[in-house]
MMTF fields as JSON, N, C-alpha, C and O atoms, coordinates in Angstrom:
{
  "mmtfVersion": "1.0.0",
  "mmtfProducer": "UNKNOWN",
  "numBonds": 519,
  "numAtoms": 520,
  "numGroups": 130,
  "numChains": 1,
  "numModels": 1,
  "chainsPerModel": [1],
  "groupsPerChain": [130],
  "chainIdList": ["A"],
  "bondAtomList": [4, 2, 8, 6, 12, 10, 16, 14, 20, 18, 24, 22, 28, 26, 32, 30, 36, 34, 40, 38, 44, 42, 48, 46, 52, 50, 56, 54, 60, 58, 64, 62, 68, 66, 72, 70, 76, 74, 80, 78, 84, 82, 88, 86, 92, 90, 96, 94, 100, 98, 104, 102, 108, 106, 112, 110, 116, 114, 120, 118, 124, 122, 128, 126, 132, 130, 136, 134, 140, 138, 144, 142, 148, 146, 152, 150, 156, 154, 160, 158, 164, 162, 168, 166, 172, 170, 176, 174, 180, 178, 184, 182, 188, 186, 192, 190, 196, 194, 200, 198, 204, 202, 208, 206, 212, 210, 216, 214, 220, 218, 224, 222, 228, 226, 232, 230, 236, 234, 240, 238, 244, 242, 248, 246, 252, 250, 256, 254, 260, 258, 264, 262, 268, 266, 272, 270, 276, 274, 280, 278, 284, 282, 288, 286, 292, 290, 296, 294, 300, 298, 304, 302, 308, 306, 312, 310, 316, 314, 320, 318, 324, 322, 328, 326, 332, 330, 336, 334, 340, 338, 344, 342, 348, 346, 352, 350, 356, 354, 360, 358, 364, 362, 368, 366, 372, 370, 376, 374, 380, 378, 384, 382, 388, 386, 392, 390, 396, 394, 400, 398, 404, 402, 408, 406, 412, 410, 416, 414, 420, 418, 424, 422, 428, 426, 432, 430, 436, 434, 440, 438, 444, 442, 448, 446, 452, 450, 456, 454, 460, 458, 464, 462, 468, 466, 472, 470, 476, 474, 480, 478, 484, 482, 488, 486, 492, 490, 496, 494, 500, 498, 504, 502, 508, 506, 512, 510, 516, 514],
  "bondOrderList": [1, 1, 1, 1, 1, 1, 1, 1, 1, 1, 1, 1, 1, 1, 1, 1, 1, 1, 1, 1, 1, 1, 1, 1, 1, 1, 1, 1, 1, 1, 1, 1, 1, 1, 1, 1, 1, 1, 1, 1, 1, 1, 1, 1, 1, 1, 1, 1, 1, 1, 1, 1, 1, 1, 1, 1, 1, 1, 1, 1, 1, 1, 1, 1, 1, 1, 1, 1, 1, 1, 1, 1, 1, 1, 1, 1, 1, 1, 1, 1, 1, 1, 1, 1, 1, 1, 1, 1, 1, 1, 1, 1, 1, 1, 1, 1, 1, 1, 1, 1, 1, 1, 1, 1, 1, 1, 1, 1, 1, 1, 1, 1, 1, 1, 1, 1, 1, 1, 1, 1, 1, 1, 1, 1, 1, 1, 1, 1, 1],
  "groupList": [{"groupName": "UNK", "atomNameList": ["N", "CA", "C", "O"], "elementList": ["N", "C", "C", "O"], "formalChargeList": [0, 0, 0, 0], "bondAtomList": [1, 0, 2, 1, 3, 2], "bondOrderList": [1, 1, 2], "singleLetterCode": "X", "chemCompType": "L-PEPTIDE LINKING"}],
  "groupTypeList": [0, 0, 0, 0, 0, 0, 0, 0, 0, 0, 0, 0, 0, 0, 0, 0, 0, 0, 0, 0, 0, 0, 0, 0, 0, 0, 0, 0, 0, 0, 0, 0, 0, 0, 0, 0, 0, 0, 0, 0, 0, 0, 0, 0, 0, 0, 0, 0, 0, 0, 0, 0, 0, 0, 0, 0, 0, 0, 0, 0, 0, 0, 0, 0, 0, 0, 0, 0, 0, 0, 0, 0, 0, 0, 0, 0, 0, 0, 0, 0, 0, 0, 0, 0, 0, 0, 0, 0, 0, 0, 0, 0, 0, 0, 0, 0, 0, 0, 0, 0, 0, 0, 0, 0, 0, 0, 0, 0, 0, 0, 0, 0, 0, 0, 0, 0, 0, 0, 0, 0, 0, 0, 0, 0, 0, 0, 0, 0, 0, 0],
  "groupIdList": [1, 2, 3, 4, 5, 6, 7, 8, 9, 10, 11, 12, 13, 14, 15, 16, 17, 18, 19, 20, 21, 22, 23, 24, 25, 26, 27, 28, 29, 30, 31, 32, 33, 34, 35, 36, 37, 38, 39, 40, 41, 42, 43, 44, 45, 46, 47, 48, 49, 50, 51, 52, 53, 54, 55, 56, 57, 58, 59, 60, 61, 62, 63, 64, 65, 66, 67, 68, 69, 70, 71, 72, 73, 74, 75, 76, 77, 78, 79, 80, 81, 82, 83, 84, 85, 86, 87, 88, 89, 90, 91, 92, 93, 94, 95, 96, 97, 98, 99, 100, 101, 102, 103, 104, 105, 106, 107, 108, 109, 110, 111, 112, 113, 114, 115, 116, 117, 118, 119, 120, 121, 122, 123, 124, 125, 126, 127, 128, 129, 130],
  "secStructList": [7, 7, 7, 7, 7, 7, 7, 7, 7, 2, 2, 2, 2, 2, 2, 2, 2, 2, 2, 2, 2, 2, 2, 2, 2, 2, 2, 2, 2, 2, 6, 6, 1, 1, 7, 6, 6, 6, 6, 6, 7, 7, 7, 6, 6, 1, 1, 6, 6, 2, 2, 2, 2, 2, 2, 2, 2, 2, 2, 2, 2, 2, 7, 1, 1, 2, 2, 2, 2, 2, 2, 2, 2, 2, 2, 2, 2, 2, 2, 2, 2, 2, 2, 2, 2, 2, 6, 6, 6, 6, 1, 7, 7, 2, 2, 2, 2, 6, 6, 2, 2, 2, 2, 2, 2, 2, 2, 2, 2, 2, 2, 2, 2, 2, 2, 7, 7, 2, 2, 2, 2, 2, 2, 2, 2, 2, 2, 7, 7, 7],
  "xCoordList": [37.234, 36.312, 34.811, 34.18, 34.481, 33.019, 32.137, 32.281, 31.096, 30.107, 28.666, 28.302, 28.123, 27.241, 25.945, 25.798, 25.045, 23.827, 22.398, 22.024, 21.865, 20.755, 19.383, 18.727, 18.855, 17.391, 16.253, 15.838, 15.989, 14.878, 13.735, 13.248, 13.252, 12.064, 10.697, 10.715, 9.657, 8.388, 7.94, 7.389, 8.243, 7.847, 8.296, 7.434, 9.337, 9.873, 9.324, 8.967, 9.258, 8.764, 7.295, 6.921, 6.508, 4.876, 5.036, 4.534, 5.528, 5.667, 6.127, 5.559, 7.142, 7.934, 7.071, 7.246, 6.248, 5.186, 4.11, 3.79, 3.582, 2.813, 2.963, 2.188, 4.167, 4.539, 4.917, 4.998, 5.167, 5.599, 4.042, 3.919, 3.007, 1.686, 1.128, 0.597, 1.258, 0.445, 1.272, 0.708, 2.656, 3.35, 2.964, 2.976, 2.692, 2.512, 0.938, 0.747, 0.143, -1.094, -1.376, -2.185, -0.232, -0.135, 0.355, 0.088, 1.232, 2.233, 0.98, 0.567, 0.64, -0.467, -1.504, -1.9, -2.186, -2.929, -2.526, -3.265, -1.378, -0.509, -0.571, -1.002, -0.264, 0.093, -1.163, -1.232, -2.244, -3.627, -3.854, -4.48, -3.16, -3.753, -4.608, -5.057, -4.995, -5.955, -6.676, -5.987, -8.172, -8.677, -9.162, -10.341, -8.344, -8.918, -10.284, -11.09, -10.464, -11.39, -12.498, -13.51, -12.585, -13.736, -13.995, -15.059, -13.108, -13.415, -13.838, -13.849, -14.176, -14.416, -13.38, -13.783, -12.057, -10.915, -11.099, -11.412, -10.859, -10.909, -9.544, -9.507, -8.388, -7.29, -6.362, -6.684, -5.243, -4.37, -3.686, -2.99, -3.867, -3.625, -4.978, -4.931, -5.876, -6.842, -6.919, -7.916, -5.721, -5.316, -4.203, -3.72, -3.932, -2.419, -2.998, -2.413, -3.824, -4.073, -3.663, -3.227, -3.805, -3.68, -2.112, -1.703, -1.319, 0.023, 0.356, 1.303, -0.191, -0.497, -1.004, -0.405, -1.972, -2.556, -1.624, -1.527, -0.765, 0.105, 1.57, 2.302, 1.651, 2.595, 2.101, 2.653, 0.973, 0.424, 0.524, 1.116, 0.058, -0.289, 1.497, 1.838, 2.452, 3.789, 4.158, 4.685, 3.81, 3.906, 3.032, 3.615, 2.098, 1.365, 2.19, 2.525, 2.507, 3.183, 4.373, 4.433, 5.371, 6.262, 6.498, 7.545, 5.18, 5.357, 5.7, 4.766, 6.754, 7.35, 6.573, 7.073, 5.48, 4.972, 3.519, 3.227, 2.703, 1.43, 1.612, 0.741, 2.693, 2.799, 3.006, 2.401, 3.685, 3.851, 2.721, 2.46, 2.028, 0.822, -0.568, -1.343, -0.534, -0.943, -0.658, -1.492, 0.754, 1.212, 0.904, 0.792, 0.731, 0.537, -0.849, -0.985, -1.94, -3.208, -3.582, -4.374, -2.626, -2.799, -2.678, -3.468, -1.597, -1.181, -2.566, -3.131, -2.903, -4.114, -5.261, -5.973, -5.598, -6.857, -6.482, -7.384, -5.372, -4.947, -5.32, -6.102, -4.7, -5.001, -6.27, -6.673, -7.425, -8.608, -9.249, -10.022, -9.056, -9.935, -9.522, -10.297, -8.231, -7.793, -8.903, -9.752, -8.774, -9.422, -11.082, -11.519, -11.923, -13.081, -13.283, -14.425, -12.345, -12.568, -12.301, -12.887, -11.434, -11.052, -12.021, -12.566, -12.235, -13.006, -14.469, -15.138, -15.097, -16.283, -16.979, -17.957, -16.264, -17.21, -18.402, -18.247, -19.582, -20.636, -20.977, -21.828, -20.606, -21.429, -20.158, -19.677, -19.757, -18.603, -17.259, -16.727, -17.03, -16.152, -15.158, -15.309, -14.468, -13.415, -14.465, -14.257, -14.982, -16.115, -16.576, -16.392, -17.164, -17.879, -17.302, -17.859, -15.867, -14.827, -13.956, -13.226, -13.779, -12.799, -12.399, -11.212, -13.635, -13.533, -13.47, -13.515, -13.353, -12.803, -11.053, -10.611, -10.325, -9.067, -8.66, -7.534, -9.696, -9.742, -9.666, -8.885, -10.581, -11.152, -9.701, -9.21, -9.185, -8.247, -6.827, -6.043, -6.401, -5.418, -5.504, -4.717, -6.582, -6.694, -6.72, -6.049, -7.235, -7.25, -5.544, -5.042, -4.998, -3.292, -2.658, -1.706, -3.17, -2.654, -2.967, -2.09, -3.964, -4.162, -3.527, -3.173, -3.482, -2.674, -1.294, -0.65, -0.786, 0.63, 0.788, 1.636, 0.182, 0.434, 0.172, 0.7, -0.761, -1.051, -0.192, -0.111, 0.608, 1.429, 3.114, 3.899, 3.567, 4.324, 5.121, 4.844, 6.062, 6.592, 7.938, 8.652, 8.533, 10.255, 10.613, 10.928, 10.804, 11.412, 11.577, 12.656, 10.586, 10.673, 11.051, 11.587, 10.464, 11.311, 13.269, 14.143, 13.33, 14.97, 15.488, 16.14, 15.129, 15.236, 15.58, 16.59, 14.486, 14.199, 15.408, 15.97, 15.773, 16.763, 18.112, 18.925, 18.501, 19.702, 20.235, 21.452, 19.178, 19.516, 18.899, 18.978, 18.386, 17.514, 16.11, 15.9, 15.136, 14.012, 13.573, 13.589, 13.16, 13.053, 11.635, 11.154],
  "yCoordList": [-4.455, -4.631, -3.842, -4.232, -3.028, -2.532, -3.476, -4.054, -3.714, -4.53, -3.525, -2.526, -4.049, -2.95, -3.735, -4.912, -3.109, -3.531, -3.249, -2.103, -4.177, -3.728, -3.73, -4.769, -2.628, -2.614, -3.349, -3.164, -4.224, -5.24, -4.385, -3.496, -4.626, -3.576, -4.434, -5.305, -4.429, -5.015, -4.631, -5.408, -3.627, -3.322, -4.3, -5.044, -4.485, -5.37, -6.765, -7.381, -7.205, -8.42, -8.743, -9.912, -7.807, -8.015, -7.708, -8.566, -6.845, -6.456, -7.783, -8.189, -8.63, -9.574, -10.963, -11.83, -11.11, -11.997, -12.284, -13.306, -10.853, -10.789, -11.003, -11.647, -10.369, -10.606, -11.95, -12.298, -12.754, -14.169, -14.992, -15.773, -14.568, -15.333, -14.968, -15.837, -13.616, -13.358, -14.205, -14.566, -14.323, -14.908, -16.735, -17.448, -17.047, -18.425, -18.467, -19.419, -17.727, -18.225, -18.125, -18.798, -16.724, -16.825, -17.867, -18.208, -18.597, -19.576, -20.904, -21.34, -21.267, -22.327, -22.095, -23.071, -20.688, -20.582, -20.854, -21.365, -20.433, -20.62, -22.135, -22.766, -22.681, -24.574, -25.258, -26.466, -24.406, -24.959, -26.068, -27.119, -25.568, -25.952, -25.423, -26.132, -24.072, -23.786, -22.939, -22.611, -22.486, -22.034, -20.41, -20.278, -19.223, -17.97, -17.481, -16.775, -17.991, -17.808, -18.271, -17.578, -19.302, -20.035, -18.913, -18.799, -18.399, -17.248, -15.636, -14.591, -15.876, -14.749, -13.528, -12.514, -13.927, -13.109, -13.456, -14.545, -12.41, -12.991, -12.962, -13.587, -12.2, -12.637, -12.219, -11.399, -12.922, -12.506, -11.228, -10.906, -10.425, -9.153, -8.415, -7.208, -8.72, -8.15, -7.747, -7.289, -7.996, -8.214, -7.048, -6.745, -6.528, -5.346, -4.39, -4.376, -3.711, -2.699, -2.943, -2.017, -4.186, -4.835, -4.772, -4.864, -4.633, -4.358, -2.963, -3.004, -2.018, -0.903, -1.082, -0.755, -1.548, -2.203, -2.589, -2.246, -3.85, -4.426, -3.589, -3.992, -2.447, -1.318, -0.582, -0.195, -0.622, 0.723, -0.172, 0.274, -1.436, -2.276, -2.234, -1.763, -2.564, -2.167, -1.441, -1.746, -0.034, 1.127, 1.155, 1.529, 0.861, 0.903, 0.371, 0.92, -0.969, -2.135, -1.177, -1.029, -0.545, -0.32, 1.629, 2.275, 2.064, 3.553, 4.087, 4.241, 4.389, 5.177, 6.485, 7.049, 7.11, 8.461, 8.583, 8.21, 9.307, 9.708, 9.988, 9.556, 10.725, 11.191, 9.945, 9.896, 9.155, 7.899, 7.03, 6.48, 6.985, 6.104, 6.716, 5.973, 7.825, 8.907, 8.343, 8.15, 8.16, 7.85, 6.457, 6.071, 5.574, 4.109, 4.154, 3.766, 4.97, 5.185, 5.282, 4.665, 6.406, 6.634, 5.732, 5.818, 4.796, 3.868, 2.877, 2.606, 2.461, 1.842, 2.247, 1.391, 3.578, 4.308, 4.205, 3.912, 4.376, 4.772, 3.191, 3.093, 2.055, 0.944, 0.662, 0.29, 0.717, 0.323, 1.146, 0.572, 2.502, 3.412, 3.018, 3.171, 2.494, 2.024, 0.824, 0.826, -0.045, -1.65, -1.172, -1.351, -0.483, 0.032, 0.808, 0.847, 1.527, 2.458, 1.707, 1.987, 0.754, 0.23, -1.007, -1.268, -1.816, -2.793, -2.742, -3.773, -1.36, -0.666, -1.613, -2.296, -1.582, -2.111, -1.764, -0.618, -2.062, -1.524, -0.469, 0.355, -0.375, 0.185, 1.143, 1.567, 1.388, 2.788, 2.847, 1.901, 4.117, 3.748, 5.539, 6.315, 5.676, 6.835, 8.117, 9.136, 8.184, 9.363, 9.667, 10.804, 8.822, 8.732, 8.98, 9.393, 8.535, 8.248, 9.299, 9.417, 10.129, 11.247, 12.023, 12.177, 12.695, 13.386, 12.892, 13.652, 11.484, 11.078, 11.377, 11.869, 11.07, 11.569, 13.165, 13.489, 14.013, 15.185, 15.376, 16.045, 14.719, 14.788, 13.965, 14.572, 12.979, 12.105, 12.889, 12.761, 13.702, 14.603, 15.635, 15.712, 16.282, 17.391, 16.726, 17.373, 15.871, 14.733, 14.607, 14.853, 14.147, 13.873, 15.125, 15.141, 16.445, 17.386, 18.041, 18.585, 17.893, 18.608, 17.221, 17.478, 16.28, 15.286, 15.428, 15.218, 15.93, 16.109, 17.413, 17.405, 18.604, 19.753, 19.585, 20.316, 18.532, 18.342, 17.472, 17.532, 16.478, 15.361, 15.589, 14.772, 16.432, 16.561, 18.052, 19.231, 17.561, 18.554, 18.743, 17.775, 19.685, 19.775, 19.507, 18.317, 20.145, 20.033, 18.263, 17.67, 17.799, 16.456, 15.2, 14.146, 15.768, 15.067, 15.258, 14.458, 16.33, 16.662, 15.755, 14.749, 16.204, 14.657, 13.316, 12.633, 13.11, 11.79, 11.333, 10.251, 12.211, 11.856, 11.981, 11.18, 12.948, 13.032, 12.634, 12.524, 12.36, 12.062, 10.597, 10.187, 9.891, 8.526, 9.042, 10.196, 7.864, 8.152, 7.819, 6.676, 8.893, 9.222, 8.598, 8.631],
  "zCoordList": [13.334, 12.305, 12.755, 13.738, 12.149, 12.214, 11.786, 10.709, 12.652, 12.168, 11.799, 12.42, 10.795, 10.306, 10.808, 10.479, 11.571, 12.129, 11.097, 10.847, 10.693, 9.879, 10.52, 10.441, 11.178, 11.826, 10.862, 9.718, 11.87, 11.392, 10.804, 11.503, 9.47, 9.058, 9.101, 8.231, 9.782, 9.735, 7.997, 7.217, 7.801, 6.37, 5.577, 5.11, 5.317, 4.459, 4.58, 3.576, 5.624, 6.015, 6.009, 6.112, 5.901, 5.571, 4.084, 3.358, 3.564, 1.884, 1.41, 0.396, 1.991, 1.334, 1.409, 0.553, 2.344, 2.566, 1.559, 0.952, 1.582, 0.734, -0.514, -1.221, -0.92, -2.383, -2.853, -4.031, -1.685, -1.701, -2.174, -3.117, -1.259, -1.228, -2.641, -3.333, -3.084, -4.056, -5.552, -6.585, -5.217, -6.22, -6.322, -7.325, -5.105, -4.893, -5.699, -6.456, -5.577, -6.106, -7.462, -8.101, -8.077, -9.639, -10.151, -11.303, -9.28, -9.832, -10.085, -11.16, -8.851, -8.951, -9.853, -10.491, -10.1, -11.055, -12.761, -13.602, -12.92, -14.085, -13.925, -14.89, -13.028, -13.235, -13.471, -13.702, -13.406, -13.371, -12.182, -12.315, -10.909, -9.959, -9.107, -8.207, -9.233, -8.738, -9.829, -10.795, -9.789, -10.838, -10.502, -10.174, -10.565, -10.126, -10.768, -10.163, -12.208, -12.988, -12.031, -12.139, -11.082, -10.474, -9.053, -8.445, -8.852, -7.829, -8.383, -7.733, -9.844, -10.174, -10.929, -11.498, -10.761, -11.261, -12.931, -13.412, -13.529, -14.859, -15.738, -16.798, -15.261, -15.468, -14.141, -13.281, -14.194, -12.875, -12.848, -11.886, -13.946, -14.287, -13.719, -13.956, -13.203, -12.931, -11.387, -10.83, -10.821, -9.321, -9.103, -8.012, -10.2, -10.02, -9.093, -8.009, -9.182, -8.281, -6.81, -6.126, -6.333, -4.836, -4.587, -3.43, -5.53, -5.373, -4.58, -3.795, -4.696, -4.199, -2.59, -1.566, -2.705, -1.574, -0.265, 0.913, -1.522, -0.626, 0.057, 0.961, -0.652, -0.482, 0.983, 2.013, 0.531, 1.906, 2.975, 3.958, 3.052, 4.648, 4.78, 5.865, 4.045, 4.429, 5.285, 6.355, 4.72, 5.07, 6.698, 7.715, 6.698, 7.957, 9.026, 10.076, 8.52, 9.655, 10.584, 11.805, 9.372, 9.846, 10.009, 9.961, 10.19, 10.354, 11.592, 12.379, 11.934, 13.034, 13.4, 14.374, 12.871, 13.031, 12.166, 11.03, 13.27, 12.37, 11.091, 10.336, 10.512, 9.359, 8.399, 7.328, 8.713, 7.965, 7.661, 6.591, 8.875, 8.721, 7.484, 6.882, 7.425, 6.452, 4.86, 3.975, 4.823, 3.377, 3.311, 2.148, 4.179, 4.541, 3.399, 2.238, 4.588, 3.969, 2.531, 1.818, 2.319, 0.94, -0.275, -1.216, -0.235, -0.897, -1.061, -2.12, 0.188, 0.306, -0.338, -0.862, -0.39, -1.182, -2.511, -3.295, -2.952, -4.459, -5.117, -6.063, -4.528, -5.002, -4.998, -6.1, -3.781, -3.976, -4.968, -5.735, -5.109, -5.964, -7.444, -8.388, -7.577, -9.131, -9.314, -10.205, -8.47, -8.655, -9.143, -10.28, -7.913, -8.403, -9.424, -9.881, -9.965, -11.218, -12.438, -13.484, -12.355, -13.75, -13.865, -14.938, -12.649, -12.831, -12.69, -12.762, -12.454, -12.289, -11.348, -11.649, -9.958, -8.875, -8.504, -8.083, -8.39, -7.881, -9.06, -8.728, -10.024, -11.588, -11.582, -12.632, -10.595, -10.565, -11.83, -12.411, -11.94, -12.899, -12.683, -11.74, -13.563, -13.302, -13.806, -13.149, -14.301, -14.454, -13.223, -12.789, -12.558, -11.23, -9.733, -8.716, -10.012, -8.888, -9.006, -8.022, -9.907, -10.115, -9.051, -8.764, -8.238, -7.245, -5.997, -5.03, -5.854, -4.806, -4.632, -3.594, -5.588, -5.808, -5.409, -5.032, -5.551, -4.838, -3.746, -3.07, -3.499, -1.796, -1.084, -0.132, -1.388, -0.526, -0.709, 0.232, -1.84, -2.074, -0.698, 0.245, -0.921, -0.126, 1.603, 2.407, 1.971, 3.058, 3.623, 4.72, 2.42, 2.554, 2.833, 3.613, 2.154, 2.338, 4.059, 4.73, 4.379, 5.605, 6.685, 7.836, 6.318, 7.3, 7.495, 8.523, 6.038, 6.548, 7.17, 8.062, 6.949, 7.938, 9.069, 9.907, 9.47, 11.069, 11.776, 13.003, 10.94, 11.589, 11.102, 11.582, 10.371, 9.857, 10.731, 10.511, 11.655, 12.561, 12.039, 12.302, 11.375, 11.271, 12.3, 12.311, 13.585, 14.783, 14.865, 14.858, 14.922, 15.405, 14.509, 14.852, 12.829, 12.081, 12.083, 11.75, 12.484, 12.183, 13.071, 12.792, 14.285, 15.628, 15.162, 15.33, 14.534, 14.354, 13.314, 13.485, 12.234, 11.267, 11.639, 11.176, 12.477, 12.848, 14.282, 14.429, 15.598, 16.639, 16.89, 18.047, 16.077, 16.065, 16.75, 17.123, 16.84, 17.34, 18.654, 19.111, 19.283, 20.898, 21.171, 22.303]
}
């Protein structure tokens, strides 16, 4: 009988832990045990962009290559940019911060071209990581 081995994924562990923590905080808030309003949070949905940040941190933790590190940083940037733009942190909104997305997109494209080696990715996918 063949046994299926599952590789431990640090990304799954980190993202899962952060989602559990986020869920516990939201549950305690809804049960009126803690008050996020006292911490300056207007509503629990005010924090939704941080879900993207959590995804990015998870991708960073389990990143096997520099290419994948760039993908994690992109998710973190996107979450932070949305939070800053939607909630006018430092008085900034989409009308002032939209060029940051163009810059980040360009950096992402350059990062990908410098770190994505087709031969290395082929080896990793077909022969395992070396």
